[in-house]
LOTIFI-215393 format. One record per residue (C-alpha): x, y, z; residue number from 0. Coordinates in nm, 3 decimals. Example, Ala and Ser with C-alpha at 12.3 -4.5 7.8 and 13.67 -1.06 7.14 Angstrom:
// LOTIFI-215393
[rec [1.230; -0.450; 0.780]; 0] [rec [1.367; -0.106; 0.714]; 1] 
END
This chain:
// LOTIFI-215393
[rec [-0.124; -10.734; 13.755]; 0] [rec [-0.120; -10.380; 13.893]; 1] [rec [0.036; -10.250; 13.572]; 2] [rec [-0.225; -10.434; 13.356]; 3] [rec [-0.504; -10.293; 13.573]; 4] [rec [-0.367; -9.938; 13.532]; 5] [rec [-0.351; -9.980; 13.156]; 6] [rec [-0.710; -10.100; 13.149]; 7] [rec [-0.820; -9.793; 13.347]; 8] [rec [-0.639; -9.564; 13.104]; 9] [rec [-0.803; -9.734; 12.805]; 10] [rec [-1.148; -9.715; 12.963]; 11] [rec [-1.106; -9.346; 13.061]; 12] [rec [-0.977; -9.261; 12.713]; 13] [rec [-1.269; -9.440; 12.554]; 14] [rec [-1.520; -9.260; 12.776]; 15] [rec [-1.350; -8.924; 12.701]; 16] [rec [-1.368; -8.999; 12.328]; 17] [rec [-1.734; -9.091; 12.366]; 18] [rec [-1.800; -8.761; 12.546]; 19] [rec [-1.631; -8.568; 12.270]; 20] [rec [-1.813; -8.760; 11.997]; 21] [rec [-2.147; -8.685; 12.159]; 22] [rec [-2.063; -8.316; 12.225]; 23] [rec [-1.919; -8.220; 11.886]; 24] [rec [-2.193; -8.358; 11.651]; 25] [rec [-2.463; -8.169; 11.846]; 26] [rec [-2.431; -7.898; 11.582]; 27] [rec [-2.475; -8.128; 11.284]; 28] [rec [-2.847; -8.215; 11.327]; 29] [rec [-2.928; -7.845; 11.322]; 30] [rec [-2.711; -7.786; 11.016]; 31] [rec [-2.886; -8.068; 10.831]; 32] [rec [-3.212; -7.874; 10.865]; 33] [rec [-3.078; -7.567; 10.678]; 34] [rec [-3.123; -7.700; 10.321]; 35] [rec [-3.489; -7.797; 10.380]; 36] [rec [-3.600; -7.505; 10.603]; 37] [rec [-3.806; -7.232; 10.445]; 38] [rec [-3.684; -6.872; 10.466]; 39] [rec [-3.960; -6.755; 10.700]; 40] [rec [-3.870; -7.036; 10.945]; 41] [rec [-3.495; -6.976; 10.926]; 42] [rec [-3.476; -6.718; 11.206]; 43] [rec [-3.540; -6.956; 11.502]; 44] [rec [-3.313; -7.219; 11.344]; 45] [rec [-3.008; -6.991; 11.319]; 46] [rec [-3.070; -6.884; 11.679]; 47] [rec [-3.055; -7.251; 11.784]; 48] [rec [-2.732; -7.292; 11.587]; 49] [rec [-2.582; -6.984; 11.752]; 50] [rec [-2.666; -7.125; 12.095]; 51] [rec [-2.444; -7.431; 12.034]; 52] [rec [-2.097; -7.394; 12.188]; 53] [rec [-1.880; -7.518; 11.906]; 54] [rec [-1.562; -7.383; 11.738]; 55] [rec [-1.738; -7.386; 11.399]; 56] [rec [-2.055; -7.201; 11.505]; 57] [rec [-1.931; -6.851; 11.438]; 58] [rec [-1.766; -6.951; 11.108]; 59] [rec [-2.091; -7.103; 10.980]; 60] [rec [-2.292; -6.794; 11.072]; 61] [rec [-2.033; -6.566; 10.912]; 62] [rec [-2.030; -6.768; 10.588]; 63] [rec [-2.408; -6.757; 10.583]; 64] [rec [-2.403; -6.380; 10.640]; 65] [rec [-2.162; -6.334; 10.348]; 66] [rec [-2.393; -6.535; 10.120]; 67] [rec [-2.142; -6.816; 10.060]; 68] [rec [-2.324; -7.098; 10.239]; 69] [rec [-2.450; -7.356; 9.983]; 70] [rec [-2.545; -7.721; 9.986]; 71] [rec [-2.479; -7.990; 9.725]; 72] [rec [-2.808; -8.088; 9.566]; 73] [rec [-2.716; -8.454; 9.539]; 74] [rec [-2.653; -8.521; 9.908]; 75] [rec [-2.760; -8.199; 10.088]; 76] [rec [-2.405; -8.155; 10.221]; 77] [rec [-2.327; -7.800; 10.341]; 78] [rec [-2.030; -7.630; 10.177]; 79] [rec [-1.873; -7.289; 10.143]; 80] [rec [-1.885; -7.199; 9.774]; 81] [rec [-1.671; -6.931; 9.610]; 82] [rec [-1.647; -6.832; 9.245]; 83] [rec [-1.362; -6.991; 9.053]; 84] [rec [-1.242; -6.955; 8.691]; 85] [rec [-1.440; -7.105; 8.404]; 86] [rec [-1.776; -7.037; 8.573]; 87] [rec [-1.707; -7.297; 8.837]; 88] [rec [-1.740; -7.279; 9.214]; 89] [rec [-1.472; -7.404; 9.455]; 90] [rec [-1.621; -7.593; 9.748]; 91] [rec [-1.504; -7.635; 10.108]; 92] [rec [-1.683; -7.854; 10.360]; 93] [rec [-1.825; -7.645; 10.642]; 94] [rec [-1.754; -7.896; 10.919]; 95] [rec [-1.439; -8.063; 10.794]; 96] [rec [-1.253; -7.786; 10.605]; 97] [rec [-1.185; -8.040; 10.329]; 98] [rec [-1.166; -7.901; 9.976]; 99] [rec [-1.389; -8.062; 9.716]; 100] [rec [-1.366; -8.055; 9.340]; 101] [rec [-1.497; -7.739; 9.172]; 102] [rec [-1.847; -7.777; 9.028]; 103] [rec [-2.091; -7.583; 8.815]; 104] [rec [-2.351; -7.368; 8.986]; 105] [rec [-2.626; -7.605; 8.876]; 106] [rec [-2.486; -7.871; 9.113]; 107] [rec [-2.527; -7.658; 9.424]; 108] [rec [-2.798; -7.446; 9.582]; 109] [rec [-2.766; -7.146; 9.811]; 110] [rec [-2.899; -7.134; 10.167]; 111] [rec [-3.122; -6.833; 10.122]; 112] [rec [-3.110; -6.519; 10.337]; 113] [rec [-3.283; -6.183; 10.339]; 114] [rec [-3.220; -5.849; 10.510]; 115] [rec [-3.410; -5.948; 10.823]; 116] [rec [-3.216; -6.273; 10.857]; 117] [rec [-2.886; -6.097; 10.790]; 118] [rec [-2.964; -5.853; 11.071]; 119] [rec [-3.030; -6.149; 11.300]; 120] [rec [-2.702; -6.311; 11.192]; 121] [rec [-2.507; -5.993; 11.267]; 122] [rec [-2.662; -5.977; 11.612]; 123] [rec [-2.585; -6.344; 11.682]; 124] [rec [-2.225; -6.313; 11.562]; 125] [rec [-2.181; -6.003; 11.776]; 126] [rec [-2.315; -6.191; 12.078]; 127] [rec [-2.071; -6.477; 12.018]; 128] [rec [-1.781; -6.231; 11.989]; 129] [rec [-1.895; -6.035; 12.294]; 130] [rec [-1.887; -6.352; 12.506]; 131] [rec [-1.547; -6.463; 12.375]; 132] [rec [-1.281; -6.535; 12.638]; 133] [rec [-1.027; -6.317; 12.454]; 134] [rec [-1.052; -5.951; 12.556]; 135] [rec [-0.914; -5.835; 12.218]; 136] [rec [-1.194; -6.019; 12.038]; 137] [rec [-1.457; -5.860; 12.262]; 138] [rec [-1.309; -5.515; 12.209]; 139] [rec [-1.306; -5.566; 11.833]; 140] [rec [-1.669; -5.679; 11.840]; 141] [rec [-1.783; -5.374; 12.040]; 142] [rec [-1.582; -5.145; 11.811]; 143] [rec [-1.761; -5.287; 11.506]; 144] [rec [-2.097; -5.233; 11.672]; 145] [rec [-1.994; -4.879; 11.767]; 146] [rec [-1.926; -4.793; 11.404]; 147] [rec [-2.280; -4.893; 11.306]; 148] [rec [-2.501; -4.920; 11.617]; 149] [rec [-2.850; -5.064; 11.580]; 150] [rec [-3.135; -5.143; 11.814]; 151] [rec [-3.054; -5.513; 11.788]; 152] [rec [-2.686; -5.465; 11.873]; 153] [rec [-2.775; -5.230; 12.158]; 154] [rec [-3.014; -5.492; 12.296]; 155] [rec [-2.737; -5.752; 12.276]; 156] [rec [-2.495; -5.524; 12.459]; 157] [rec [-2.749; -5.439; 12.729]; 158] [rec [-2.786; -5.813; 12.800]; 159] [rec [-2.412; -5.861; 12.844]; 160] [rec [-2.284; -5.537; 12.994]; 161] [rec [-2.365; -5.633; 13.353]; 162] [rec [-2.167; -5.958; 13.326]; 163] [rec [-1.866; -5.802; 13.150]; 164] [rec [-1.565; -5.807; 13.385]; 165] [rec [-1.320; -5.590; 13.189]; 166] [rec [-1.356; -5.215; 13.253]; 167] [rec [-1.232; -5.112; 12.908]; 168] [rec [-1.478; -5.336; 12.725]; 169] [rec [-1.760; -5.230; 12.957]; 170] [rec [-1.686; -4.860; 12.896]; 171] [rec [-1.693; -4.910; 12.519]; 172] [rec [-2.022; -5.095; 12.555]; 173] [rec [-2.167; -4.797; 12.741]; 174] [rec [-2.048; -4.561; 12.468]; 175] [rec [-2.211; -4.779; 12.201]; 176] [rec [-2.543; -4.781; 12.385]; 177] [rec [-2.530; -4.404; 12.440]; 178] [rec [-2.444; -4.343; 12.075]; 179] [rec [-2.743; -4.546; 11.956]; 180] [rec [-2.959; -4.356; 12.206]; 181] [rec [-2.824; -4.027; 12.066]; 182] [rec [-2.917; -4.128; 11.712]; 183] [rec [-3.261; -4.279; 11.766]; 184] [rec [-3.376; -4.167; 12.112]; 185] [rec [-3.622; -3.899; 12.215]; 186] [rec [-3.515; -3.546; 12.307]; 187] [rec [-3.443; -3.620; 12.674]; 188] [rec [-3.271; -3.945; 12.579]; 189] [rec [-3.038; -3.753; 12.346]; 190] [rec [-2.947; -3.505; 12.617]; 191] [rec [-2.877; -3.790; 12.858]; 192] [rec [-2.663; -3.964; 12.596]; 193] [rec [-2.462; -3.646; 12.532]; 194] [rec [-2.388; -3.617; 12.904]; 195] [rec [-2.246; -3.972; 12.894]; 196] [rec [-2.050; -3.914; 12.572]; 197] [rec [-1.881; -3.585; 12.663]; 198] [rec [-1.563; -3.760; 12.782]; 199] [rec [-1.551; -4.007; 12.493]; 200] [rec [-1.264; -3.979; 12.245]; 201] [rec [-1.401; -4.221; 11.989]; 202] [rec [-1.390; -4.068; 11.636]; 203] [rec [-1.729; -4.226; 11.560]; 204] [rec [-1.889; -4.028; 11.842]; 205] [rec [-1.744; -3.701; 11.714]; 206] [rec [-1.857; -3.776; 11.358]; 207] [rec [-2.209; -3.857; 11.477]; 208] [rec [-2.235; -3.532; 11.674]; 209] [rec [-2.110; -3.337; 11.370]; 210] [rec [-2.372; -3.506; 11.148]; 211] [rec [-2.651; -3.428; 11.395]; 212] [rec [-2.544; -3.063; 11.405]; 213] [rec [-2.549; -3.048; 11.026]; 214] [rec [-2.905; -3.184; 11.018]; 215] [rec [-3.039; -2.913; 11.248]; 216] [rec [-3.178; -2.604; 11.072]; 217] [rec [-2.965; -2.289; 11.090]; 218] [rec [-3.258; -2.061; 11.175]; 219] [rec [-3.605; -2.088; 11.328]; 220] [rec [-3.508; -2.359; 11.573]; 221] [rec [-3.763; -2.489; 11.817]; 222] [rec [-3.691; -2.483; 12.190]; 223] [rec [-3.595; -2.852; 12.187]; 224] [rec [-3.373; -2.810; 11.884]; 225] [rec [-3.199; -2.509; 12.040]; 226] [rec [-3.136; -2.702; 12.360]; 227] [rec [-3.006; -2.999; 12.163]; 228] [rec [-2.781; -2.777; 11.949]; 229] [rec [-2.631; -2.612; 12.258]; 230] [rec [-2.564; -2.950; 12.416]; 231] [rec [-2.411; -3.084; 12.093]; 232] [rec [-2.180; -2.781; 12.058]; 233] [rec [-2.073; -2.802; 12.422]; 234] [rec [-1.994; -3.172; 12.392]; 235] [rec [-1.806; -3.114; 12.066]; 236] [rec [-1.599; -2.834; 12.226]; 237] [rec [-1.509; -3.064; 12.515]; 238] [rec [-1.399; -3.339; 12.278]; 239] [rec [-1.194; -3.098; 12.064]; 240] [rec [-1.017; -2.954; 12.368]; 241] [rec [-0.926; -3.307; 12.479]; 242] [rec [-0.805; -3.385; 12.126]; 243] [rec [-0.590; -3.070; 12.130]; 244] [rec [-0.438; -3.172; 12.461]; 245] [rec [-0.346; -3.518; 12.334]; 246] [rec [-0.218; -3.363; 12.010]; 247] [rec [0.016; -3.150; 12.222]; 248] [rec [0.134; -3.458; 12.412]; 249] [rec [0.190; -3.638; 12.081]; 250] [rec [0.406; -3.350; 11.953]; 251] [rec [0.607; -3.361; 12.275]; 252] [rec [0.658; -3.736; 12.231]; 253] [rec [0.774; -3.703; 11.870]; 254] [rec [0.993; -3.408; 11.966]; 255] [rec [1.158; -3.610; 12.242]; 256] [rec [1.213; -3.902; 12.004]; 257] [rec [1.380; -3.670; 11.751]; 258] [rec [1.581; -3.516; 12.033]; 259] [rec [1.690; -3.863; 12.144]; 260] [rec [1.822; -3.938; 11.796]; 261] [rec [2.006; -3.604; 11.790]; 262] [rec [2.145; -3.679; 12.137]; 263] [rec [2.291; -4.013; 12.030]; 264] [rec [2.428; -3.860; 11.710]; 265] [rec [2.585; -3.558; 11.884]; 266] [rec [2.701; -3.691; 12.219]; 267] [rec [3.005; -3.866; 12.073]; 268] [rec [3.092; -3.552; 11.878]; 269] [rec [3.062; -3.347; 12.196]; 270] [rec [3.325; -3.563; 12.365]; 271] [rec [3.580; -3.557; 12.084]; 272] [rec [3.524; -3.190; 12.008]; 273] [rec [3.547; -3.096; 12.376]; 274] [rec [3.857; -3.302; 12.459]; 275] [rec [4.057; -3.278; 12.138]; 276] [rec [3.919; -2.968; 11.968]; 277] [rec [3.885; -3.170; 11.646]; 278] [rec [3.615; -3.084; 11.392]; 279] [rec [3.537; -3.439; 11.282]; 280] [rec [3.352; -3.428; 10.951]; 281] [rec [3.364; -3.810; 10.936]; 282] [rec [3.137; -3.840; 11.241]; 283] [rec [2.835; -3.899; 11.017]; 284] [rec [3.013; -4.192; 10.855]; 285] [rec [3.060; -4.351; 11.200]; 286] [rec [2.679; -4.340; 11.226]; 287] [rec [2.655; -4.495; 10.881]; 288] [rec [2.895; -4.778; 10.976]; 289] [rec [2.680; -4.859; 11.280]; 290] [rec [2.370; -4.879; 11.062]; 291] [rec [2.541; -5.107; 10.810]; 292] [rec [2.667; -5.325; 11.096]; 293] [rec [2.305; -5.378; 11.197]; 294] [rec [2.218; -5.469; 10.838]; 295] [rec [2.508; -5.718; 10.811]; 296] [rec [2.411; -5.889; 11.138]; 297] [rec [2.054; -5.937; 11.016]; 298] [rec [2.184; -6.083; 10.689]; 299] [rec [2.427; -6.311; 10.874]; 300] [rec [2.173; -6.434; 11.130]; 301] [rec [1.830; -6.431; 10.962]; 302] [rec [1.686; -6.680; 11.210]; 303] [rec [1.732; -6.454; 11.514]; 304] [rec [1.577; -6.127; 11.393]; 305] [rec [1.419; -6.075; 11.735]; 306] [rec [1.764; -6.057; 11.898]; 307] [rec [1.960; -5.898; 11.614]; 308] [rec [1.940; -5.546; 11.759]; 309] [rec [2.074; -5.664; 12.092]; 310] [rec [2.372; -5.812; 11.907]; 311] [rec [2.407; -5.511; 11.678]; 312] [rec [2.446; -5.255; 11.960]; 313] [rec [2.782; -5.383; 12.095]; 314] [rec [2.892; -5.485; 11.744]; 315] [rec [2.827; -5.137; 11.603]; 316] [rec [3.006; -4.979; 11.900]; 317] [rec [3.312; -5.196; 11.840]; 318] [rec [3.320; -5.148; 11.461]; 319] [rec [3.275; -4.771; 11.466]; 320] [rec [3.501; -4.736; 11.770]; 321] [rec [3.787; -4.927; 11.607]; 322] [rec [3.753; -4.724; 11.286]; 323] [rec [3.758; -4.407; 11.497]; 324] [rec [4.077; -4.516; 11.674]; 325] [rec [4.240; -4.595; 11.337]; 326] [rec [4.147; -4.249; 11.207]; 327] [rec [4.287; -4.082; 11.519]; 328] [rec [4.609; -4.284; 11.521]; 329] [rec [4.661; -4.266; 11.146]; 330] [rec [4.566; -3.907; 11.065]; 331] [rec [4.438; -3.679; 11.338]; 332] [rec [4.728; -3.711; 11.583]; 333] [rec [4.960; -3.560; 11.321]; 334] [rec [4.734; -3.256; 11.280]; 335] [rec [4.683; -3.146; 11.641]; 336] [rec [4.645; -2.775; 11.686]; 337] [rec [4.542; -2.726; 11.323]; 338] [rec [4.161; -2.741; 11.325]; 339] [rec [4.114; -2.638; 10.961]; 340] [rec [4.346; -2.913; 10.841]; 341] [rec [4.168; -3.173; 11.057]; 342] [rec [3.840; -3.052; 10.907]; 343] [rec [3.969; -3.108; 10.554]; 344] [rec [4.131; -3.441; 10.644]; 345] [rec [3.819; -3.583; 10.812]; 346] [rec [3.605; -3.459; 10.523]; 347] [rec [3.828; -3.658; 10.286]; 348] [rec [3.799; -3.963; 10.514]; 349] [rec [3.421; -3.930; 10.506]; 350] [rec [3.425; -3.939; 10.125]; 351] [rec [3.653; -4.246; 10.130]; 352] [rec [3.422; -4.429; 10.372]; 353] [rec [3.114; -4.344; 10.166]; 354] [rec [3.276; -4.475; 9.849]; 355] [rec [3.395; -4.787; 10.030]; 356] [rec [3.040; -4.862; 10.141]; 357] [rec [2.910; -4.802; 9.788]; 358] [rec [3.167; -5.047; 9.655]; 359] [rec [3.087; -5.318; 9.910]; 360] [rec [2.710; -5.279; 9.948]; 361] [rec [2.619; -5.084; 9.629]; 362] [rec [2.469; -4.730; 9.633]; 363] [rec [2.117; -4.863; 9.688]; 364] [rec [1.947; -4.816; 10.024]; 365] [rec [1.907; -5.122; 10.243]; 366] [rec [1.617; -5.195; 10.474]; 367] [rec [1.669; -5.326; 10.824]; 368] [rec [1.380; -5.535; 10.956]; 369] [rec [1.244; -5.423; 11.292]; 370] [rec [1.195; -5.702; 11.546]; 371] [rec [0.840; -5.776; 11.650]; 372] [rec [0.884; -5.624; 11.996]; 373] [rec [0.964; -5.288; 11.835]; 374] [rec [0.670; -5.297; 11.595]; 375] [rec [0.323; -5.160; 11.658]; 376] [rec [0.212; -4.900; 11.907]; 377] [rec [0.083; -4.863; 12.261]; 378] [rec [-0.280; -4.748; 12.221]; 379] [rec [-0.352; -4.529; 12.523]; 380] [rec [-0.691; -4.407; 12.397]; 381] [rec [-0.873; -4.394; 12.060]; 382] [rec [-0.686; -4.080; 11.943]; 383] [rec [-0.348; -4.114; 12.116]; 384] [rec [-0.089; -4.386; 12.084]; 385] [rec [0.287; -4.418; 12.132]; 386] [rec [0.487; -4.613; 11.875]; 387] [rec [0.707; -4.873; 12.040]; 388] [rec [1.016; -4.804; 11.829]; 389] [rec [1.029; -4.435; 11.926]; 390] [rec [0.948; -4.514; 12.288]; 391] [rec [1.237; -4.761; 12.305]; 392] [rec [1.466; -4.508; 12.135]; 393] [rec [1.391; -4.247; 12.402]; 394] [rec [1.458; -4.494; 12.683]; 395] [rec [1.772; -4.627; 12.512]; 396] [rec [1.920; -4.279; 12.454]; 397] [rec [1.868; -4.196; 12.822]; 398] [rec [2.045; -4.521; 12.917]; 399] [rec [2.340; -4.437; 12.691]; 400] [rec [2.359; -4.084; 12.831]; 401] [rec [2.354; -4.203; 13.192]; 402] [rec [2.614; -4.475; 13.118]; 403] [rec [2.848; -4.224; 12.952]; 404] [rec [2.798; -3.980; 13.237]; 405] [rec [2.892; -4.249; 13.490]; 406] [rec [3.201; -4.341; 13.287]; 407] [rec [3.321; -3.980; 13.279]; 408] [rec [3.240; -3.913; 13.646]; 409] [rec [3.321; -4.241; 13.822]; 410] [rec [3.611; -4.405; 13.633]; 411] [rec [3.981; -4.329; 13.596]; 412] [rec [3.932; -4.296; 13.221]; 413] [rec [3.669; -4.029; 13.282]; 414] [rec [3.900; -3.849; 13.523]; 415] [rec [4.180; -3.846; 13.263]; 416] [rec [3.942; -3.729; 12.990]; 417] [rec [3.819; -3.441; 13.206]; 418] [rec [4.174; -3.351; 13.302]; 419] [rec [4.292; -3.341; 12.939]; 420] [rec [3.988; -3.142; 12.827]; 421] [rec [4.038; -2.880; 13.100]; 422] [rec [4.419; -2.845; 13.092]; 423] [rec [4.618; -3.068; 12.858]; 424] [rec [4.963; -2.943; 12.969]; 425] [rec [4.890; -2.991; 13.339]; 426] [rec [4.751; -3.340; 13.267]; 427] [rec [5.076; -3.432; 13.090]; 428] [rec [5.277; -3.297; 13.384]; 429] [rec [5.080; -3.539; 13.606]; 430] [rec [5.189; -3.835; 13.388]; 431] [rec [4.858; -3.871; 13.205]; 432] [rec [4.923; -4.009; 12.855]; 433] [rec [4.722; -3.752; 12.665]; 434] [rec [4.787; -3.924; 12.328]; 435] [rec [4.617; -4.243; 12.440]; 436] [rec [4.340; -4.046; 12.611]; 437] [rec [4.280; -3.880; 12.273]; 438] [rec [4.269; -4.216; 12.094]; 439] [rec [4.034; -4.376; 12.348]; 440] [rec [3.814; -4.066; 12.357]; 441] [rec [3.789; -4.056; 11.979]; 442] [rec [3.708; -4.427; 11.973]; 443] [rec [3.445; -4.383; 12.246]; 444] [rec [3.279; -4.097; 12.059]; 445] [rec [3.285; -4.291; 11.732]; 446] [rec [3.145; -4.601; 11.904]; 447] [rec [2.849; -4.404; 12.040]; 448] [rec [2.793; -4.269; 11.688]; 449] [rec [2.779; -4.632; 11.573]; 450] [rec [2.508; -4.698; 11.833]; 451] [rec [2.319; -4.400; 11.690]; 452] [rec [2.339; -4.576; 11.353]; 453] [rec [2.168; -4.882; 11.504]; 454] [rec [1.886; -4.658; 11.625]; 455] [rec [1.852; -4.479; 11.290]; 456] [rec [1.828; -4.812; 11.107]; 457] [rec [1.491; -4.858; 11.281]; 458] [rec [1.359; -4.523; 11.158]; 459] [rec [1.489; -4.497; 10.802]; 460] [rec [1.660; -4.692; 10.528]; 461] [rec [2.032; -4.758; 10.549]; 462] [rec [2.238; -4.594; 10.275]; 463] [rec [2.583; -4.442; 10.209]; 464] [rec [2.453; -4.088; 10.277]; 465] [rec [2.277; -4.173; 10.602]; 466] [rec [2.524; -3.990; 10.825]; 467] [rec [2.532; -3.673; 10.616]; 468] [rec [2.173; -3.595; 10.712]; 469] [rec [2.270; -3.569; 11.081]; 470] [rec [2.622; -3.426; 11.084]; 471] [rec [2.509; -3.060; 11.063]; 472] [rec [2.243; -3.110; 11.331]; 473] [rec [2.502; -3.279; 11.551]; 474] [rec [2.736; -2.980; 11.529]; 475] [rec [2.444; -2.745; 11.603]; 476] [rec [2.356; -2.945; 11.914]; 477] [rec [2.718; -2.943; 12.036]; 478] [rec [2.766; -2.569; 11.982]; 479] [rec [2.425; -2.480; 12.126]; 480] [rec [2.469; -2.691; 12.439]; 481] [rec [2.830; -2.595; 12.508]; 482] [rec [3.138; -2.771; 12.375]; 483] [rec [3.225; -3.082; 12.575]; 484] [rec [2.934; -3.055; 12.820]; 485] [rec [2.710; -3.364; 12.828]; 486] [rec [2.424; -3.195; 13.010]; 487] [rec [2.436; -2.914; 12.759]; 488] [rec [2.420; -3.169; 12.477]; 489] [rec [2.114; -3.332; 12.636]; 490] [rec [1.929; -3.002; 12.682]; 491] [rec [2.023; -2.879; 12.334]; 492] [rec [1.919; -3.203; 12.160]; 493] [rec [1.580; -3.217; 12.331]; 494] [rec [1.522; -2.844; 12.276]; 495] [rec [1.596; -2.867; 11.904]; 496] [rec [1.384; -3.181; 11.867]; 497] [rec [1.083; -3.024; 12.040]; 498] [rec [1.119; -2.694; 11.854]; 499] [rec [1.128; -2.871; 11.517]; 500] [rec [0.822; -3.083; 11.590]; 501] [rec [0.613; -2.787; 11.706]; 502] [rec [0.719; -2.568; 11.412]; 503] [rec [0.673; -2.829; 11.135]; 504] [rec [0.289; -2.835; 11.139]; 505] [rec [0.280; -2.457; 11.114]; 506] [rec [0.569; -2.371; 10.880]; 507] [rec [0.666; -2.699; 10.711]; 508] [rec [0.984; -2.898; 10.768]; 509] [rec [1.218; -2.687; 10.551]; 510] [rec [1.113; -2.351; 10.693]; 511] [rec [1.122; -2.497; 11.045]; 512] [rec [1.487; -2.595; 10.996]; 513] [rec [1.567; -2.247; 10.866]; 514] [rec [1.399; -2.081; 11.165]; 515] [rec [1.589; -2.306; 11.407]; 516] [rec [1.919; -2.232; 11.231]; 517] [rec [1.863; -1.855; 11.236]; 518] [rec [1.763; -1.874; 11.602]; 519] [rec [2.082; -2.063; 11.686]; 520] [rec [2.297; -1.812; 11.500]; 521] [rec [2.140; -1.525; 11.696]; 522] [rec [2.181; -1.717; 12.022]; 523] [rec [2.549; -1.789; 11.956]; 524] [rec [2.603; -1.420; 11.885]; 525] [rec [2.494; -1.350; 12.242]; 526] [rec [2.648; -1.659; 12.406]; 527] [rec [2.937; -1.790; 12.195]; 528] [rec [3.017; -2.066; 12.446]; 529] [rec [2.666; -2.213; 12.444]; 530] [rec [2.420; -2.289; 12.721]; 531] [rec [2.673; -2.458; 12.948]; 532] [rec [3.025; -2.320; 12.883]; 533] [rec [3.320; -2.552; 12.942]; 534] [rec [3.523; -2.485; 13.254]; 535] [rec [3.903; -2.494; 13.279]; 536] [rec [4.203; -2.309; 13.147]; 537] [rec [4.179; -2.458; 12.799]; 538] [rec [3.829; -2.315; 12.770]; 539] [rec [3.945; -1.956; 12.816]; 540] 
END
């Protein structure tokens, strides 16, 4: 009996809930039924009543009406959204049900008429609906649209809602919109007050409006009010331009650090192998290329987990490039120790072999690696300054790799052996350190980090057989500039070169900037052949 009673209560409550919904949802329909038979001059109060109804379809109906696509079928007065279709027909969609009806000729339907005054009312009502939306992004978008074309009606709508707005960012943009409309249409004192409020704004619309107002003022024979206004406009514009210059500087620093982070990942493995073994590895760029292609293969193999493919690709690229590096060291380089020119030629030949192998397997065409959603887009700090997520993650990731490698070399037995071999190979051998295996592991570690650099580069550019060649010269420059075998020197050199390039490019162009950097490095090395941070130890002398 208790179970039957519970079921009855559930049925009754469900029925009452359904009744509540059925009475709440159709509240919009009686108003919509009046649209086909309401005259144009009486339409304004009707659309305001429709806008006051809290219903998911309210905004859509007003928007369709604003766009001039709201019609009704003459036979039954049913409201539809009508759009032009082929053969002089109109495709119809029910406004309330979203059901698609058969296409008809224009003679079968009639348009719900609007004029400029009604369209202005519709824009204001739609803005009010958006400005009271629960989603902050929707409210921000609505205020931004009003900011681009402020009117007295939109300003009145904002003034009604600004006191109840809880979000500071939305409220600030509302204030800017009101001040901008006051600057355009207000009296002299109102314009000066608006300029005082807008001086810290970074919105491009505000700057454009101030520039237009300045252009409208006469160049000579200004009245006292016009002169005062012109001075205030110029002062506000100077303030905005100085702020824009500051954020432009910060943006150049950010892009310079991101370029430096890429150079750091590309060069740090080379710094280890060059410092420990004294090998000029011309195949280092191909280790970067292998890491990039590993990322591409993982995305092809696991298309359903694109969001996690990079996290899988990082260790996979390290292993693939590291193993290839160990094979190169064991198969070729260990037989050419002490002969740097021959290792240069041998590794150059290996680089050509690897490039041709990739062309054979993957074809010479570039491949695109899809960025996961969490690396797409940008962090919008203000209207004129944003940080792209992919470059921000690259900077953080390169610092993590640098710190991890530093800890390995400073806190582990492998790092101790590597430092011992790099400083005095003969003494390390006398202390029973297997220098041959240290060389192999070091070469594999450096190649593995180059593979990780390939994963990073796959997010910035297309993957192709010549990917590594674009970074091999820069990698050698970073290593020589920072000091052979010194990780801190590599970090400082990579960031310095990245920042220098980014600040020179807007002035000189990318090609001339590279030439200036190269000439500067040559002159620096003439003065300090061992780089910024010379290697210590007997083998360095």
